[in-house]
Each structure stands twice: as structure tokens, then as C-alpha cells.
C-alpha positions in Angstrom: 14.5 -1.6 -14.6 16.0 -3.7 -17.4 18.2 -5.7 -14.9 15.3 -6.6 -12.8 13.1 -7.6 -15.7 15.8 -9.9 -17.1 16.2 -11.6 -13.6 12.4 -11.7 -12.8 10.8 -15.1 -13.0 7.4 -14.6 -11.3 6.6 -18.3 -11.6 9.6 -19.2 -9.5 8.7 -16.8 -6.7 6.9 -17.9 -3.6 3.9 -15.7 -4.1 2.7 -13.2 -1.6 -0.2 -10.8 -1.9 2.1 -8.0 -0.6 5.8 -7.6 -0.9 7.5 -5.1 1.5 10.7 -3.4 0.5 11.6 -0.4 2.6 15.3 -0.3 1.7 18.0 -2.8 2.0 18.7 -1.9 5.6 15.2 -0.5 6.3 16.6 2.7 7.8 13.1 3.7 9.0 12.7 0.4 10.9 9.1 0.1 9.8 9.2 -3.4 8.3 8.5 -5.5 11.5 5.5 -3.3 12.6 4.0 -3.2 9.1 4.4 -6.9 8.7 2.6 -7.6 12.0 -0.2 -5.2 11.2 -0.7 -6.8 7.7 -0.7 -10.2 9.3 -3.2 -9.1 11.9 -5.4 -7.9 9.0 -5.2 -11.5 7.5 -3.2 -10.5 4.5 -0.2 -12.5 3.3 3.0 -10.5 3.1 6.7 -11.0 2.9 9.6 -8.6 3.1 12.9 -8.3 1.4 15.8 -6.9 3.6 19.4 -6.6 2.8 22.4 -7.8 4.8 22.7 -4.3 6.5 19.3 -4.8 8.2 19.9 -4.4 11.9 16.3 -4.2 13.2 14.3 -6.7 15.2 14.4 -10.3 13.9 11.8 -11.1 11.3 10.4 -14.7 10.9 12.6 -16.3 8.3 9.5 -17.6 6.5 8.4 -14.0 6.0 11.8 -12.8 4.5 12.6 -13.0 0.8 16.2 -13.8 0.2 17.9 -10.9 -1.6 18.8 -13.1 -4.5 15.1 -13.9 -5.0 14.1 -10.1 -5.0 13.5 -9.8 -8.8 11.2 -12.8 -8.9 9.5 -11.9 -5.7 8.8 -8.5 -7.1 7.4 -9.8 -10.4 5.3 -12.3 -8.6 3.6 -10.1 -6.0 0.1 -8.6 -6.3 1.1 -5.4 -4.5 4.4 -3.8 -3.6 4.8 -1.5 -0.5 8.1 0.4 -0.8 9.7 3.7 0.1 9.6 6.3 -2.6 12.4 5.7 -5.0 13.8 3.6 -7.9 12.0 0.5 -6.8 8.8 2.2 -8.0 10.2 2.3 -11.5 11.1 -1.4 -11.4 7.6 -2.2 -10.2 6.0 -0.1 -12.9 8.2 -1.7 -15.6 7.0 -5.2 -14.4 3.4 -4.1 -14.1 3.3 -4.4 -10.3 0.9 -2.0 -8.6 2.6 -0.2 -5.7 2.2 2.0 -2.7 5.2 4.2 -2.1 5.8 5.6 1.4 7.1 9.1 1.3 8.9 9.1 4.7 11.1 12.0 4.1 10.1 15.6 3.2 11.8 15.5 -0.1 9.9 12.3 -1.1 6.4 14.0 -0.8 6.5 16.3 -3.9 8.4 13.8 -6.1 6.2 11.0 -4.9 3.0 12.8 -5.7 4.3 13.7 -9.1 5.2 10.1 -9.7 1.8 8.8 -8.6 0.0 11.4 -10.8 0.9 9.1 -13.8 -1.2 6.3 -12.3 1.4 3.6 -11.6 1.5 3.9 -7.8 -0.2 5.5 -4.9 1.9 7.6 -2.4 1.3 7.6 1.2 3.0 10.2 3.3 2.5 8.7 6.7 4.1 5.9 8.7 1.0 5.0 10.6 0.5 1.2 10.2 -3.3 1.5 10.3 -3.3 3.9 7.4 -0.9 1.7 5.5 -3.0 -1.5 6.0 -6.2 0.4 5.1 -4.6 1.5 1.8 -3.3 -2.0 1.2 -6.7 -3.5 1.8 -8.3 -0.8 -0.5 -6.0 -1.7 -3.4 -6.3 -5.5 -2.8 -10.1 -5.2 -2.9 -10.0 -3.3 -6.2 -8.6 -5.5 -9.0 -9.6 -2.9 -11.6 -7.4 -0.3 -10.0 -4.5 -2.7 -9.7 -4.9 -3.8 -13.4 -5.0 -0.1 -14.5 -1.8 0.6 -12.5 -0.1 -2.4 -14.0 -1.1 -1.5 -17.5 -0.1 2.1 -17.0 3.3 1.2 -15.5 4.2 -1.2 -18.3 3.3 1.5 -20.9 5.3 4.3 -19.2 8.4 2.5 -18.0 9.9 0.4 -20.9 13.3 -0.1 -19.2 15.1 1.6 -22.1 15.7 4.9 -20.5 19.4 4.6 -20.1 19.7 3.8 -23.8 17.7 6.8 -24.8 19.9 9.1 -22.6 23.0 7.6 -24.1 21.8 8.1 -27.6 20.8 11.8 -26.8 24.3 12.4 -25.3 26.0 10.9 -28.4 24.0 13.2 -30.6 25.6 16.1 -28.7 29.1 15.0 -29.5 30.4 16.3 -32.9 
């Protein structure tokens, strides 16, 4: 989380209401259909995809260059991502998030993560359900503000330093 926060410049980002990041290569292949469903709902969204992405072409105007990822994350109103480390980065930056638990192992961990109030976890890949949840959060600024506040208070970006200090205390 520290690296992302050091690189994030939300004022430099081309703002979007929703940022989609489903993995650098989007192994689930959901980005194009989710982008289309969000656009059909009249919501502005962009996606970040890495160089290993091999899915259908996405309008270049809807793609965030990988180098702009930190600023795009810091400058978005809502993140849609797979369950994983990106949720910690979003929480650290105070960005409300929806995490998709697309694999069985993600469901229990995702629900435990969401129980802290920094993100909502959705365990389906149905685009209608995803858009409905996005709409619900975008229409509820108090919920987003609470998620942002909670995320910043729980994820300070200094976890690695605390782990290193604890390990050093174990060494005589």
C-alpha cells in the first residue's frame, strides 16, 4: 500500500466514477462485459489491464495505462476489483471498493475482509448484479464516505515495517 500511495496523484488522473481492475491479464475475461453493462447503465467507467491481457479489444479511451494505475485508483469514486491485495491499496487510499470473489477460496476471505467495512464483496459474476451493486454504492455517498474513512483508519501502509520490527524482536 505504501508504494501505491507514494505514486498516487488523484489530481493527475482522468477521473472516472468507477475503475475496474480484475487482474493485470483479467484471467476471468469479465472486463469487456462489465464495462459494456456499466456504460449501458449510464455510468462512467475505465479499466486498467496489464500487458498480458489477451481478451477482446477495449476502447483505448476506456483503458487506463498501467503507469497511471496509482493515480487512477486514488482518483476514482469506486473500485471494482477481484478479491486480493488491490483491496488493501484501495482501503489505504480511502477508495470504496467492491471485490468480486470469483474463486471459491476468495469467498470466505472476502467476506472476512468486508466485515471491517472497507469494501463490499460480491460472489457472482453476473453483470446485472454487479451493475446493481455499483449503482447502490454510487447512490449512497454516506456509505462510500464511511468505507473510505474506515479503510484509511485500518490500513496505514506500515504493515511490512511492523512485521519486520516483530521479526527483529525475535532475533537475540
